[in-house]
N, C-alpha and C positions, 0 to 999 in steps of 0.2 A: 752772743754776747760779745761786744768787743773790750778789753781791758781797758781801763781808763786812762792809761797812758799813750795809747794807742788812737790818733784820731781815726774818726769813724769813717774816711772816704778812703784812707788806706785799704780797708779789709774788703768795701765794694770794688775799687780796683782789682785786686788781686784775684777776686773771683771771677771778674768778667774776664783776666787775662787768662785765669784757670780753666774754664768752661771754654773760651775759645780757642784755646791749646788739645781739649779732650776734644771736640767737634771740626776742627780743620787737620789736626794732627791727625786723628782717629781713623775719618772719613777717609782723607785721601789715597792710603794704599787701597782700598777697597774699591773707591772711584778710578783709581789707575786700570787694576786689573779688568774693571768693568770693560773701561775704553779698549784698553789692548785687545779684549774679546770680541770688542765693535767693531775694530779695525781688522780683526783677522792676524791678528799677530805683528800688524805695523804699529810701531809706536806714534806715529805722527799724531793720535789725538791726545795721548798721553804729554808729549813734549807741549801743545797746546794748551792743555790743562793748567801743567806745573808755570809754564808761561804767565798764563793769565792769573793764577795765584801771586805769582812773583811782581807782577804789576801793581797788583790791588796791594801787597806787602808796601810796596816801594812808593805807592802813593799815598798810603796809610801815616807813613812815616813821614813823608817829607808834608802833609796838612795837618799834622799832629802840633798841638802848640807846644814851646818850649816851657818847661817847668824850672827848669835847674836855678834861676835867677830867683823866682817866688822862694823856693826851697832855702836855697842860698841865704835870701834876705832874712827869714825866719829864724834859720839857724845863727844868722851873726845877732838877730835883736834878742834872743833868747840867751845866747852867750853874755851878751853885755853885764848883764846884773849879776851874774856868777864872777865875773873877772871884777868889777866892783867891791862885790863884797869880801872876795880873796884879798884886795889890796887894804882895806878898809882894817882887816882883821890884820896884815902885816905891820900895820900902823900903829895898833893898838899894842 
C-alpha cells in the first residue's frame, strides 16, 4: 500500500525500474559468458551484445517524454498557497 503522501504513480514507476535493473543487469554477465563461450573465447559476440543494449538504452532515453516541466509546475502551484499563507501570517 502506498503512503497517503506519495502519489500512486511513483511506486509503480519505481517497481518497473527496479525489476528492469534486476533482469537486464543481473542476466547480462551470464549472457556475456555464454556468448564468450559460443565465440570460442573471441569477444566479438559480447561486444555486439553490449552495443545493442547500449543502442536500446540511448533510443529509450531519447524517446522518453520529458517530465521536468510537469513536475516543476506541480511544485510551483503547490508552493504558492504556502507562500500566500506565510505572507498573511506576517501581515497579522
